[in-house]
LOPATI-622427 format. One line per 10 residues: number of its first residue (from 1); for each residue z, x, y of C-alpha. Coordinates in nm, 2 decimals. Each point is the difference from the previous one (the first is absolute). Example, Ala and Ser with C-alpha at 12.3 -4.5 7.8 and 13.67 -1.06 7.14 Angstrom:
1> 0.78:1.23:-0.45 ~ -0.07:0.14:0.34
***
This chain:
1> 13.73:20.62:9.07 ~ -0.34:0.14:-0.12 ~ 0.00:-0.17:-0.29 ~ -0.08:-0.29:0.18 ~ -0.26:0.13:0.19 ~ 0.16:0.00:0.33 ~ -0.03:0.28:0.20 ~ 0.34:0.16:0.14 ~ -0.18:0.21:0.25 ~ -0.16:-0.34:0.16
11> 0.33:-0.21:0.05 ~ 0.21:0.29:0.15 ~ 0.11:-0.10:0.35 ~ -0.24:-0.31:0.00 ~ 0.12:-0.28:0.23 ~ 0.02:-0.26:-0.20 ~ 0.09:-0.35:0.16 ~ 0.09:-0.28:-0.25 ~ 0.05:-0.39:0.08 ~ 0.25:-0.15:-0.26
21> 0.21:0.36:-0.04 ~ 0.30:-0.23:-0.10 ~ -0.17:-0.20:-0.28 ~ 0.01:0.04:-0.35 ~ -0.33:0.21:-0.01 ~ -0.01:0.09:0.35 ~ 0.34:0.19:-0.09 ~ -0.11:0.19:-0.32 ~ -0.32:0.10:0.17 ~ 0.19:0.14:0.33
31> 0.19:0.20:-0.25 ~ -0.32:0.15:-0.22 ~ -0.12:0.12:0.38 ~ 0.33:0.16:0.10 ~ 0.00:0.15:-0.36 ~ -0.37:0.14:0.09 ~ 0.12:0.14:0.31 ~ -0.16:-0.26:0.24 ~ 0.15:-0.11:0.35 ~ 0.08:-0.36:-0.06
41> 0.04:-0.27:0.27 ~ 0.09:-0.34:-0.12 ~ -0.02:-0.39:0.18 ~ 0.14:-0.29:-0.14 ~ 0.22:-0.28:0.02 ~ 0.35:0.11:-0.15 ~ 0.04:-0.02:-0.37 ~ 0.00:-0.34:-0.11 ~ 0.27:-0.01:-0.27 ~ 0.34:0.18:-0.08
51> -0.04:0.21:-0.17 ~ -0.35:0.16:0.05 ~ -0.19:0.32:-0.08 ~ 0.01:0.12:0.37 ~ 0.37:0.01:0.02 ~ 0.08:0.07:-0.34 ~ -0.22:0.33:-0.03 ~ 0.11:0.11:0.36 ~ -0.38:-0.06:0.12 ~ 0.08:0.07:0.34
61> 0.08:0.34:-0.06 ~ -0.37:0.07:-0.11 ~ -0.17:-0.13:0.31 ~ -0.07:0.18:0.33 ~ 0.04:-0.33:0.18 ~ 0.09:-0.33:-0.14 ~ -0.05:-0.33:0.24 ~ 0.12:-0.37:-0.09 ~ -0.26:-0.19:0.15 ~ -0.20:-0.31:-0.06
71> -0.39:0.09:-0.11 ~ -0.07:-0.35:0.23 ~ 0.13:0.20:0.31 ~ -0.30:0.17:0.12 ~ 0.13:0.20:0.26 ~ 0.30:0.14:-0.20 ~ -0.24:0.11:-0.28 ~ -0.22:0.13:0.24 ~ 0.25:0.22:0.15 ~ 0.14:0.13:-0.34
81> -0.31:0.08:-0.10 ~ -0.08:0.20:0.34 ~ 0.31:0.17:-0.09 ~ -0.07:0.07:-0.35 ~ -0.40:0.14:0.11 ~ -0.04:-0.03:-0.41 ~ -0.29:0.11:-0.18 ~ 0.00:-0.26:-0.26 ~ 0.13:-0.35:-0.01 ~ 0.13:-0.19:-0.27
91> 0.03:-0.35:0.05 ~ 0.27:-0.19:-0.22 ~ 0.21:-0.24:0.22 ~ -0.06:-0.34:-0.11 ~ 0.16:-0.33:-0.13 ~ -0.05:0.10:-0.40 ~ 0.06:-0.31:-0.18 ~ -0.16:-0.29:-0.11 ~ 0.27:-0.26:0.00 ~ 0.10:0.10:0.33
101> -0.33:-0.09:0.12 ~ 0.08:-0.35:-0.10 ~ 0.32:0.00:0.19 ~ -0.15:0.16:0.32 ~ -0.38:-0.01:0.00 ~ -0.05:0.05:0.37 ~ 0.25:0.34:0.01 ~ -0.21:0.12:-0.32 ~ -0.36:-0.04:0.17 ~ 0.17:0.15:0.30
111> 0.13:0.33:-0.14 ~ -0.27:0.00:-0.28 ~ -0.31:-0.04:0.25 ~ 0.09:0.07:0.37 ~ 0.24:0.28:-0.14 ~ -0.29:0.19:-0.15 ~ -0.21:-0.07:0.34 ~ 0.30:0.15:0.19 ~ -0.01:0.35:-0.18 ~ -0.35:0.02:0.01
121> -0.03:-0.09:0.38 ~ 0.25:0.22:0.05 ~ -0.12:0.28:-0.22 ~ -0.37:-0.01:0.18 ~ 0.19:0.04:0.33 ~ 0.25:0.27:-0.09 ~ -0.30:0.16:-0.16 ~ 0.15:0.29:-0.19 ~ -0.01:-0.09:-0.34 ~ -0.34:0.07:-0.22
131> 0.14:-0.21:-0.29 ~ 0.12:-0.32:-0.05 ~ 0.13:-0.18:-0.35 ~ 0.05:-0.37:0.05 ~ 0.19:-0.13:-0.31 ~ -0.06:-0.37:-0.11 ~ 0.03:-0.14:-0.35 ~ -0.22:-0.08:-0.32 ~ 0.08:-0.38:0.10 ~ -0.26:0.05:0.27
141> -0.26:-0.11:-0.24 ~ -0.12:-0.36:-0.06 ~ 0.16:-0.02:-0.34 ~ -0.17:-0.22:-0.25 ~ 0.27:0.08:-0.26 ~ -0.29:0.14:-0.22 ~ 0.04:0.28:-0.23 ~ -0.23:0.26:0.15 ~ 0.16:0.24:0.27 ~ -0.08:0.01:0.35
151> -0.20:0.25:0.20 ~ 0.01:0.08:0.34 ~ -0.32:-0.16:0.12 ~ 0.13:-0.35:-0.19 ~ 0.05:-0.29:0.24 ~ 0.32:0.00:0.20 ~ 0.20:-0.31:0.01 ~ 0.35:-0.16:-0.03 ~ 0.17:-0.28:-0.11 ~ 0.37:0.05:0.14
161> 0.05:0.09:0.38 ~ 0.09:0.38:-0.14 ~ -0.31:0.05:-0.20 ~ -0.22:-0.16:0.27 ~ 0.17:0.20:0.28 ~ -0.08:0.32:-0.21 ~ -0.39:-0.10:-0.03 ~ 0.03:-0.04:0.37 ~ 0.15:0.31:0.08 ~ -0.32:0.18:-0.22
171> -0.22:-0.19:0.20 ~ 0.16:0.13:0.34 ~ 0.01:0.33:-0.11 ~ -0.37:0.01:-0.10 ~ -0.08:-0.14:0.36 ~ 0.22:0.28:0.14 ~ -0.19:0.24:-0.22 ~ -0.33:-0.10:0.15 ~ 0.07:-0.07:0.33 ~ 0.23:0.27:0.12
181> 0.12:0.24:-0.23 ~ -0.33:0.16:-0.14 ~ -0.10:0.10:0.32 ~ 0.31:0.15:0.09 ~ 0.00:0.20:-0.33 ~ 0.30:-0.17:-0.13 ~ -0.04:-0.08:-0.37 ~ 0.17:-0.30:-0.14 ~ 0.05:-0.14:-0.38 ~ 0.17:-0.27:-0.15
191> 0.19:0.00:-0.32 ~ 0.06:-0.24:-0.25 ~ 0.28:0.02:-0.24 ~ 0.18:-0.23:-0.29 ~ 0.35:-0.08:-0.03 ~ 0.20:0.32:0.03 ~ 0.33:0.08:-0.10 ~ 0.25:0.27:0.01 ~ 0.37:0.07:0.07 ~ 0.12:-0.09:0.35
201> -0.18:-0.36:0.03 ~ 0.25:-0.27:0.05 ~ -0.25:-0.25:0.17 ~ 0.05:-0.35:-0.07 ~ -0.21:-0.19:-0.24 ~ -0.11:0.30:-0.20 ~ -0.01:0.03:-0.35 ~ 0.17:0.34:-0.03 ~ 0.24:-0.06:0.28 ~ 0.09:-0.34:-0.12
211> 0.07:0.14:-0.36 ~ 0.23:0.28:0.15 ~ 0.22:-0.22:0.20 ~ 0.04:-0.25:-0.29 ~ 0.10:0.33:-0.21 ~ 0.22:0.09:0.24 ~ 0.18:-0.32:0.08 ~ 0.00:-0.08:-0.38 ~ -0.24:-0.31:0.04 ~ -0.28:-0.14:-0.18
221> -0.33:0.02:0.18 ~ -0.22:-0.26:0.05 ~ -0.38:0.05:0.00 ~ -0.26:-0.21:0.16 ~ -0.32:0.12:-0.18 ~ 0.07:0.16:-0.31 ~ -0.39:-0.01:-0.15 ~ -0.12:0.13:0.35 ~ -0.20:0.32:-0.05 ~ 0.05:0.29:0.24
231> -0.13:0.35:0.05 ~ 0.33:0.22:-0.01 ~ 0.02:0.36:0.11 ~ 0.30:0.21:0.12 ~ 0.00:0.05:0.43 ~ -0.12:0.38:-0.05 ~ -0.33:-0.12:-0.16 ~ -0.18:-0.16:0.30 ~ 0.20:0.22:0.25 ~ -0.17:0.32:-0.15
241> -0.35:-0.16:0.04 ~ 0.08:-0.08:0.37 ~ 0.11:0.36:0.05 ~ -0.33:0.13:-0.16 ~ -0.20:-0.26:0.19 ~ 0.17:0.10:0.32 ~ -0.10:0.38:-0.03 ~ -0.35:-0.07:-0.09 ~ -0.03:-0.24:0.30 ~ 0.13:0.25:0.22
251> -0.21:0.30:-0.12 ~ -0.34:-0.18:-0.13 ~ 0.04:-0.32:0.23 ~ -0.24:-0.29:-0.04 ~ -0.12:0.02:-0.34 ~ 0.37:-0.09:-0.11 ~ 0.02:-0.30:0.29 ~ 0.01:-0.31:-0.21 ~ 0.19:-0.18:-0.23 ~ 0.19:0.13:-0.35
261> 0.18:-0.15:-0.26 ~ 0.28:0.18:-0.20 ~ 0.12:-0.17:-0.26 ~ 0.15:0.07:-0.37 ~ -0.16:0.04:-0.32 ~ -0.15:-0.29:-0.19 ~ 0.28:0.01:-0.24 ~ 0.26:-0.02:0.25 ~ -0.09:-0.36:0.15 ~ 0.23:-0.17:-0.21
271> 0.20:-0.37:0.02 ~ 0.29:-0.05:0.21 ~ 0.21:-0.05:-0.36 ~ -0.14:0.33:-0.10 ~ 0.15:0.15:0.27 ~ 0.34:-0.20:-0.03 ~ 0.05:0.05:-0.39 ~ -0.07:0.42:0.06 ~ 0.29:-0.03:0.30 ~ 0.21:-0.16:-0.25
281> -0.04:0.27:-0.23 ~ 0.06:0.26:0.24 ~ 0.33:-0.19:0.13 ~ 0.17:-0.19:-0.30 ~ 0.19:-0.28:0.09 ~ -0.24:-0.14:0.28 ~ -0.13:-0.37:-0.09 ~ -0.28:-0.21:0.15 ~ -0.14:-0.38:0.03 ~ -0.33:-0.12:0.11
291> -0.06:-0.26:0.25 ~ -0.34:-0.06:-0.01 ~ -0.01:-0.28:0.24 ~ -0.05:0.05:0.37 ~ -0.15:-0.11:0.32 ~ -0.19:0.32:0.10 ~ -0.33:0.11:-0.12 ~ 0.02:0.34:-0.19 ~ -0.33:0.15:-0.20 ~ 0.04:0.05:-0.34
301> -0.23:0.31:-0.07 ~ -0.10:0.28:0.24 ~ -0.10:0.35:-0.06 ~ -0.19:0.28:0.24 ~ -0.26:0.23:-0.09 ~ 0.06:0.36:0.11 ~ -0.30:0.18:-0.15 ~ -0.11:0.09:0.36 ~ 0.37:0.19:0.11 ~ -0.04:0.16:-0.38
311> -0.36:0.15:0.05 ~ 0.00:0.08:0.35 ~ 0.35:0.10:0.07 ~ 0.08:0.13:-0.36 ~ 0.33:-0.24:0.04 ~ 0.13:-0.13:-0.32 ~ 0.31:-0.18:-0.11 ~ 0.28:0.25:-0.15 ~ 0.28:-0.23:-0.12 ~ -0.05:-0.31:-0.22
321> 0.20:-0.29:0.03 ~ 0.23:0.07:-0.25 ~ 0.08:0.34:0.18 ~ 0.02:-0.14:0.33 ~ 0.21:-0.29:-0.08 ~ 0.24:0.30:-0.16 ~ -0.03:0.18:0.33 ~ 0.11:-0.32:0.19 ~ 0.32:-0.06:-0.20 ~ 0.10:0.37:0.00
331> -0.02:-0.02:0.38 ~ 0.24:-0.32:0.02 ~ 0.25:0.15:-0.26 ~ 0.01:0.32:0.21 ~ 0.02:-0.21:0.34 ~ 0.29:-0.21:-0.21 ~ 0.20:0.34:-0.04 ~ -0.01:0.12:0.36 ~ -0.23:0.28:-0.07 ~ -0.20:0.16:0.26
341> -0.31:-0.21:0.03 ~ -0.21:0.20:0.24 ~ 0.02:0.31:-0.24 ~ -0.05:-0.26:-0.33 ~ -0.30:-0.16:0.18 ~ -0.13:0.35:0.10 ~ 0.02:0.09:-0.36 ~ -0.20:-0.29:-0.11 ~ -0.25:0.10:0.19 ~ -0.02:0.34:-0.10
351> 0.01:-0.11:-0.36 ~ -0.30:-0.24:0.07 ~ -0.19:0.29:0.19 ~ 0.01:0.24:-0.26 ~ -0.08:-0.21:-0.30
***
């Protein structure tokens, strides 16, 4: 995996504590860290869908310990952290869906803001971790629907509860960095990525999972905002950035303890309708219809600037959006054929890493 710039000897036997390991992104990074030789501990709610990546890839086999618990249960979280005594923490546990945040705003703010506070508070009390990666979202920016890309120092904001909660989580993380963590030599970075796609995502109200569900059932998919433009990237793209950043945080410290964008190249910022047309070409027979009128606000245009990561981390996207879609469809087809999805997913990681 040296092609990515990852140091294999660095990750060997490192203790990594991941919150949200039963989720889509959390599952993929857990598997990847296991492949790198890390000792991985997970803390999360039980998987929220059936099927799910955690179960289909037998992810428990790749963990030293998997704890099902609520990020809002501070005592349980702290106990799990004390057992792990991690070198590195990757915080992914969250309520991750915009539409769900309208249905359950209180739970969204609690999970995304106080959940972040809890893991940072627990980390400073346990005191073993030298590096913390706090995952937020590109939606944490105050989106003005302009054509320019957002940089890490642009204003935070959020119209919907999900976006606003993630902006709040960024502010809370910055306060912990300055007030508590720097003096303990614990280095904290926040990372922001766009719409990630890949095999093993069965979440509701996400474009690719909705498309694949419709395909499996032979149904027509209804799309809310076909003209909305988003940055699309395979899940391995930002995860590779998180791993590179974690190494730098651990070995070089505060110079990297700040906010980072990990988004696709400009040409991979596409409309929803473009993505659907491409998916239909990869899976003939699926039909979609559009429904432009709904009562929830959604931004029309969103793009982030990843120049800092490209320059300071030597990180860059490796799979364009067409390859990302192709590999997502191939993963789903392999799952339908009852392939060993742990091995299949590991192979996709190896192919990505050695490009």
